[in-house]
N, C-alpha and C positions, 0 to 999 in steps of 0.2 A: 364499573370496572375500575380497579385501583390504578393510580398513576403509573406505578412500576409495570403493570401488565400492559397498559397503553403504550408506554415507551418500548416495551419488548415487541409488541405487535407492529408498531409503526417503524421501529428500527429495522426489523426483519424485512419488511416490505421495501424500505428505503435501500437497505443493503443489497437486496436482490436486484433492484433497478440499477444501482451503481455498478454492480458486477457485470450485468449483461451488456450495458453500454460501454463500459471501460476496459473490459478484459483484453480485447485485441490490441489496444494501445499499450497495455501493460506487458503483453508478450513481447512486443517489439522493444520496449524499454529494457527488459531483462536481457534480451539477446544482445543488445548493444552494450549493456553494462558488463556482461560476463564474458564477452569475447576476449581471448588473450591478446596481449599487445603483439603486433606483427614483428617478425624478424627484420633487422635493418635492411632497407631497400625493398621490402615486400609490402604489398597493400594489405589493409585489414580485411578480415572475413566479410564484414559489412561496411560499406563506405558511408552509410547514413541510414536514416529511418526508411526512406523509400526503397533503397536497395534491400534492406532487411525484409520488407514486406514482399518484394518481388521474389526473393530467394525462398521465403517461407511458402509462398503460393506455389512456386515451381516444384519444391520438394515435397510438400505435404498437402497442398490444396488449402481452401479456406478454413478447414477444421484446424489447421496448424496454428491459426491465430487464437484459437480457444483452448490450446493445450494447457494443462495444469489448472483448468477451471474447476475440476471436480473437488479439489481440496477446499478452496474458499467457498464454493457453493454449498458444500456439505456443512461448513461451519458458519455460514453467514448468519444463521439465527442466533447462535451462541455469541458470535463476535459482536453483532449489533445489539444484542440483549445487554451485554456488558457495557458497551460504549454509551448507549443512550440511557440505560438504567442508572449507571453510576453517575453520569452527568445529571440526570434528573434528581437523584438523591442528594447530590451536592448542591444543586440549586435550592432544594428544600432546606438545607442546612444554612445557606446564606440568606434566604428570604426571611424578612422580618415578619411578614404576614402573607396569607394566601393572595395571589394576584399581583403582588408588588414586583415590578420589573427589577432585575438585577442590573448592576453597573457592568460596563464592558470589562472592567478589571475582574469582577467576580465571574463573569462568563469565561474569561481566560483561565482562571483557576479551576473552574468546573471542567473545562476541556482538558487541562493538564492531568487532573485526577482520573478522568475517563481514559485518557491515553495511557497512563501508567497501568491501569487495570487491564486494558485490552491487549497490552504487549505480550502477556503470557499466552494468549491465544494466537496473536498475530505471528509470533516467531516460528512455531512449528508449522503453522499453515503456510507461511511464506517460504520456508525452507523446502517443503514439498513442491510448492508451485514453481519456485525458481529452478529446482532440479529438472522438472519436466519441461519447462520453457527453454532452458539453456542446453539441454543434453545434445541437441543436434549440432549446435555451434561448437561445443566443447569437443565432441567426437570428431568433427571435421577438422578442427584445428590442432588436435592432439598428435604429437609425435613421440610421446613418452610412454603411452599406455597407462596413464594414470588411472586410479581407481574410479573416480567420478566420471571421467571421460569415457572409460571403457564400459561402464554399466549402462545397459539399455533398459530403462524402466517401462513397465507395462501399464502403469497408472499410479494414482496417489497411494493406494494401499501397498503397492509394490515398493515405492520409495520408503514408506514408513517401515515396512518389514526389513528392508535392507539396512536402514539406519539403525534400527533397534538391534539387529543381529550383528552388524559389522562395524558400527561407528560409535560404540560406547553406550549402547542402550538408550534409555529415555533422555539422558543428558545430551545425546547427539541431536535430538530433535530441537534442542534449544540453542544450537550453535547460532551465533549472531544475536543473542539476546541483548547485549549491551547497545549495539547500534540500533536495535529495534526500539529500545527505551529512548535513545537519543533522537529517534525519528518521531515516535508516537506521542511522547509527552509534549514537546514544544510544538509539534505539528498540529495536534488536535487542539491545543490551547489557542494557537493562532487561528485555526480554522473556525472554531466556534465563536471566538471573539469577532473575527472578520464578518462572519455570517450575521450575527446579531447587530453589529455596528452598521453594516451596509443596509440591512432592513430598516433600521432607524433613520438612516440617511434618506432612504427612499420615502419613508412614511412621514418624515419631518418631525419625528418625536419618538418617544418610547413605546407608544401604542402602535403595534404593527399588525393588529388583527384584521385590518381592512385591505391589506396588500393582496393583489391578485396573483395568479399563477406566473405571469410574466416577470413580476418583481421577485418572486421566490426563486425562479430559475436564474435570474441575474445574480441574486445574492448567493445562491448555491455555487454558481460558477466562480464568483469572486472568492468564496471560501476555499474552494478546491485549489485555485491558483495560489492562494496565500499559503496553503499547506505545503505544496511542493516547492514553491519559491523560497521557503524558509529552511527546509530540512533536506533538500535533495542529496547533497554529498553523503549524508549518513546512510541514505538508502543505497547508494553505490557501494559503500563499504559493507553494508549488510549483505548485499547480493553476492559480492565476490567471496565473502567468507562462507556463505551458505553453499556455494557450488565448488568450494576449494576441495582439493584431494585430502581425504582424511589421513591416509598413511604417509603421504609425502606432501605435506602442506606447503603452499607457497607463502602463506601469511601466518605469523605467530599470534595474531590477535588484531583487534580493531585499529589500534594506533599504528601497528606495523603495516597493516594494509593501507592505511591513510598515507603513511610516509612513502611506501613503495609506489603507490599510484602517482603521487606528486612527483617523485623522482623520475619515473619512467615516462609519464605522459603530461606532467604539468597540471595546472589547475583544471584544464579542459578535461582531464581524465576523470575528475570528480563530477563532471556534468555529462558523461556519456549517457545518451538516452533521454536527456532533459527535454528535447523537443516533443517526443511521444508522450512523456509524462505530463507536460503542460497541456498538450492537445487532448489528452485523456481527462485531465482534472476538471476542465470546465463542463463538458457535457455529462460526465459521470457523476460529479458531485451535484450538478444541477438536478439530475434525475433523482439522486438520493434524497436531497433535501425536499424536493417537490413531493416525492412519494411519501416521505416521512410526514410532512406537514398535512397533506391531504388525508392520509390515514389517521393521523392524530386528531384532526378536526372532525372526521367522521365518527370517531369514538367518543367525542364530547370533550 
């Protein structure tokens, strides 16, 4: 089997493992990110991650934590095919001869290239996911009858149809592309560099082939935490843009959203939902990298 096909198969398995483990955390993250700022003297819709979990359970049951999972699950094969295949192809470009380990700097560049490529898939997928995850909070908090808050989506395809019909066609699905780039490029560069660097630290050198599953889980967890620790504010900006009202937008663009969040909520506004994101990153990315490595090893 060709290396690209191995990366495709292994990345798909890893992505599915990551999604199953991490999606409930992601749902809570998006709910916290997208809730409107409360009126003066009024409490926010969710006081924190635990409160968001309790309200979601009360209103929707456990299935509410997996809302919006259809879109990323349907595209997980394509998403991880691009991410791991582009990374693998870039590794081949940097490698002087087969089997020679890359430097951490080269791994950083490979991750950046993979992040750029995957952004074109991540943006529409995440727009659909965020709309489904946030619609309950937006509807409950809305007093203006805004378009996004008023629409009740029946599922991923319903979101896509609504955006294509009422929000500028295909261009509407790529709302938030700039902050998606700003998240995926440095985020994946940092993640892959941290993953390889921590594996080498555990192995005591560049040969990491003898590491066990426990070490791979640890390295995957460190990689995931590195990703979110580095780029989280850009994810907040992306989320608020993607759930913003199309006909009566609150934000004129990425920088306007950044400035308005800072003005209204301070720096902490750029870290809404950070706790669930970090809580998700360790087990989800550990599962992803472990599944990827085990599948890749089984394929030779």
